N, C-alpha and C positions, 0 to 999 in steps of 0.2 A: 457509421456511427458518428454522432455529433461529437465535436472535440471537447464538449463540456464534461463528458463522462470519461472517455478514454483519451490517452495521450495523443498528440497531434500526428504521430507516426501512423495512426490508424485512420487519419482523416486527410482529405485533400487540403487541401489547405496548408602563483609565484613560485618561483623555482624551488625555494626552500621547502615549501609545502609538498611539492611533488617528490622531492628527494626523500623527505621524511616518510611519505607514504610508501615509496619504493622500498626503503629500508624495513618498514614495518611488514610489508608483504614477505620479504625474505626472512625476517626474524620470527614471525609468528605463524601458527597454523592457520590455514584458510578454512572458512566455513564450507568451502566446496568439497570437503571430505565427507559430507553427509552421503548416505548410501545411494539414493537415487533421485532425490529432490522431487519426488512425486507430490502432487497436491494432496492435502489431507482429505480423508473421507468426508463426503458431503452428508451432513445430517441437518435436521430441521433447525431453523433459526431459533425456535423456542427452546432448544437445548442449551442455549448460551445465556449467561447472566446479563450481559449488556444487550438487551433486546427491547424493541417496541412492537406491540401488536395492535393492529387496527382490525378488530373483529368484523365490523360492518363491511370492510373492504377485503376481508379474507387474506390479509397480507401481514407477514411478520418479517422484520429486518433486524439483524443482529450484527454487532461488530466485535472483533476479537483482536486486540493488539498483540503483536509478536515482539515482546519486549524483554524476554528472558534468554539466557544463553542456550538452553535446551531447544527452545522454539526457533531461535535464529539459525540453528544448524540446518534447517530446511533449505536455506538459500545458499547460493554459490558465493555470495558477496556479503560482507558485514555492513549492511545498510545503516543500522542503528549507530554503529561506531562512527559513521560519517554524517550523522544528523538527519537520517531519513527513517521515519517510523513505518514499518510494514503493518498495515491494518487489513485483516481479513473481513470481507463483507459477505454476509450470508442473507439471501432473500428467499423466503418461502411463500409461495402462492397456493393457498388452499381453496381458492375459488374456481369458478367455471370459466372465467375470462382470462385471457393472457394479459400480462402487464408489460407495457412498452417502456424501455429505458433509453430509447433513442434520443430524447431531449433532456434526460435526467441530469441534474447537477448534484454532485456528491462532494461536499465540502467538509474540511476539518475546521471546526470553529473553536478557536482557542479561548482560554479563560478570559483573555483581554478583549475578546470579540473580533479578532482577526479571522478572516475567512480564507482558507488555503485550498487551492486546487491540487489535485494529485500531481505528483511529479512525473515527468517523462524520462526515458532512459538517458537522454542527453543532459538533463539537469543533474542526474546522479553522476554521470561520467565527468562533467565539469568539476563537481565537488571533489571527486576522488583523485583525479589526475588533472593537473593544470592543463589548460587547453593547448598551450605551446610546448608542453614537456617533451612530446615525442620528437620535436625538431631541435631540441637543445642537446649539446654534447653532454655525455655523462661525466660527472666529476670523479667517478671511480671507475678505473679500467675494468671492462667486462660487465659493468652494471647497465642494464637496459631498463628504462622506466616502462612499467608494464601497461601502457595505455591500451594497446590493442587487445591484450588478453582480458583486461578488466571490462572493456566495452563488450567483448564477446560474451563474457559471463553474465553481465547485466542483461543483455539481449535475450540470452537463454532463459534467465529467470522470468523476464517479462513474457516471453513466448509461452511458457508452461504454467505460470502461477498467477499472472495478472487477471483481474476481473474483466471479462470480455463480453459478457452476455448482453445482447440487445433486447432480448425478450425473456420473460419468465413465464413459461407455459403453465396452464392450469394444473394444479396438483403436482407441482414440482418445486425443486430448490436449485438455485444457482449460487455459486460461491467463487471467490477469488480475491486476490490481493490488490490493494492500492497503496501507494507509498507517498508519505507526506513529509515535507521539509520542516522539521522541528528544531533545527540547529539553533543553539543559543537558549533554548527553553530548559530551565532547571527541572521542572516537573511538567512535561508537556501534556500528560493525560489528565492531571488534576483540574477539574473545572471545565474541561474541554468536552466536545461532543462531535459526532458526525451528523451533518444535516443533509437530508435528501429531499429534493423537491423536483417538480416537473415530471413526476412519474404519471403514466397515463394507462387507463384501460385500453383494450384493443379498439373500442368504439370512439376513442379520443377524449373521454372525460378524464379530467385531472384528479389525481388522488390528493388527499390531505397530506401535508408534508410530514416527514419523520425527523425526529431529532433524538439521537441516542447518546446519553451522557456516558463518558468513560468512567465516571465515579462508580457506576454499577459494577463494572469490571474490577476496579481497584478494591472495592469493598468485598467482593467475592473471593479475591485472592489475598486478603489480609493485609493489603497495603495500608500504611498509616496515613490517614487523611488529616491534613493540617488545616 
């Protein structure tokens, strides 16, 4: 798979903060208490409010942010609390030709026009635990900074929940999660969108690009739009 779609691991190719995170892990319940962390049932993209349909190309693409406490229980790690927004991507192909995602670009376009690529596990690990934390002595006897455990949980989430499809076969739907770095954004979804381009039919023809605004999702869930 090209690195443009999936994180590079699928392709060839400060102390204070760490301490605070460690204390938070000890003091607060983990999202990993969710029952089994199985992916949600796959349904057609047209069942979601934030969807764009191209009838002539027999393709519908939807996005579903996981931005509420109940939804975040799906994951083993609280990504949103550390500035990463999980976005579920759903692609439904009702046509007779397969759709290739090999060269696809799937970008989070902010209200300011910034174009963000999906994060890789190592990006999230660096945010959650300082890169040097595991080699630093613990300031509290018996306290071990949970770098390895967090990294393992992140990898498990990516293995089971990440969007990994290279092809959407005829009359089928593919779904999975991508994670975007929205750290520092007060209202990351408002005015933002997911842009997909360089999708191709099996014969090599490129499809028209998709751009799905999150405002559709916000409106459907009663979020106040300013």
